[in-house]
DOVO-894086 format. One record per residue (C-alpha): residue number from 1; chain; x, y negated, z negated. Coordinates in Angstrom, 3 decimals, decimal comma. Layout:
REM DOVO-894086
RONU     i   ch          u          v          w
RONU   NUM    A          X          Y          Z
...
//
This chain:
REM DOVO-894086
RONU     i   ch          u          v          w
RONU     1    A     -1,781      9,781      4,423
RONU     2    A     -3,513      6,921      6,228
RONU     3    A     -2,424      3,419      5,152
RONU     4    A     -4,034      0,076      5,973
RONU     5    A     -2,785     -3,335      4,856
RONU     6    A     -5,462     -5,969      5,423
RONU     7    A     -5,705     -9,747      5,048
RONU     8    A     -8,849    -11,812      5,589
RONU     9    A     -7,450    -12,838      8,998
RONU    10    A     -5,905     -9,643     10,389
RONU    11    A     -4,590     -6,123      9,912
RONU    12    A     -0,886     -6,177      8,998
RONU    13    A     -0,413     -2,404      9,198
RONU    14    A     -2,472      0,635     10,105
RONU    15    A     -0,911      4,068     10,391
RONU    16    A      0,412      7,201      8,742
RONU    17    A      2,931      7,184      5,880
RONU    18    A      4,584      9,585      3,457
RONU    19    A      5,108      7,061      0,649
RONU    20    A      3,925      3,546     -0,237
RONU    21    A      5,692      1,407     -2,843
RONU    22    A      3,531     -1,360     -4,291
RONU    23    A      4,170     -4,344     -6,602
RONU    24    A      1,682     -3,636     -9,385
RONU    25    A      0,592     -6,390    -11,749
RONU    26    A      2,563     -4,590    -14,514
RONU    27    A      5,448     -3,300    -12,402
RONU    28    A      6,028     -1,482     -9,148
RONU    29    A      4,647      1,989     -8,474
RONU    30    A      4,531      4,524     -5,665
RONU    31    A      1,720      6,413     -3,959
RONU    32    A      2,521      9,772     -2,384
RONU    33    A      0,541     12,169     -0,204
RONU    34    A     -2,569     13,571     -2,003
RONU    35    A     -2,345     10,968     -4,817
RONU    36    A     -5,161     10,865     -7,361
RONU    37    A     -7,901      8,270     -6,753
RONU    38    A     -7,168      4,836     -8,206
RONU    39    A     -7,751      1,098     -7,903
RONU    40    A     -5,049     -1,331     -9,073
RONU    41    A     -4,213     -5,035     -9,089
RONU    42    A     -1,118     -6,115     -7,207
RONU    43    A      1,334     -8,817     -8,156
RONU    44    A      3,808    -10,771     -6,075
RONU    45    A      6,410     -8,629     -4,305
RONU    46    A      7,018     -6,236     -1,436
RONU    47    A      4,797     -3,461     -0,135
RONU    48    A      7,014     -0,820      1,483
RONU    49    A      5,403      1,758      3,763
RONU    50    A      7,703      4,689      4,487
RONU    51    A      7,654      7,723      6,729
RONU    52    A     10,261     10,182      7,988
RONU    53    A     10,790      8,019     11,082
RONU    54    A     11,049      4,517      9,572
RONU    55    A      9,860      2,127      6,887
RONU    56    A      8,215     -1,278      7,032
RONU    57    A      8,161     -3,990      4,382
RONU    58    A      5,519     -6,663      3,779
RONU    59    A      5,796     -9,499      1,252
RONU    60    A      2,556    -10,144     -0,655
RONU    61    A      1,425    -12,641     -3,282
RONU    62    A     -1,073    -10,344     -5,005
RONU    63    A     -4,156     -8,366     -4,104
RONU    64    A     -5,791     -4,983     -4,680
RONU    65    A     -5,079     -1,407     -3,653
RONU    66    A     -7,519      1,489     -3,411
RONU    67    A     -6,344      5,094     -3,111
RONU    68    A     -9,077      7,591     -2,232
RONU    69    A     -9,155     10,857     -0,262
RONU    70    A     -5,565     10,516      0,992
RONU    71    A     -6,188      6,999      2,274
RONU    72    A     -4,532      3,835      0,927
RONU    73    A     -6,197      0,467      1,544
RONU    74    A     -4,242     -2,618      0,483
RONU    75    A     -6,145     -5,932      0,415
RONU    76    A     -3,882     -8,992      0,287
//
């Protein structure tokens, strides 16, 4: 799935991933390939983007995530 992590100033990450772990406002959750559409609030914590090759971690202080048509957009 395509993942983008965006701030008002720049793009923190743009690429393919197999799994994304997000700090939801009510607890962490994961998004996998072909996940159902959703929009959720994010709390403070780490966004972890993982693939078979590697994983990257980004600390966030809140934001929003949209999952639609196998694309994950994280606004922080």
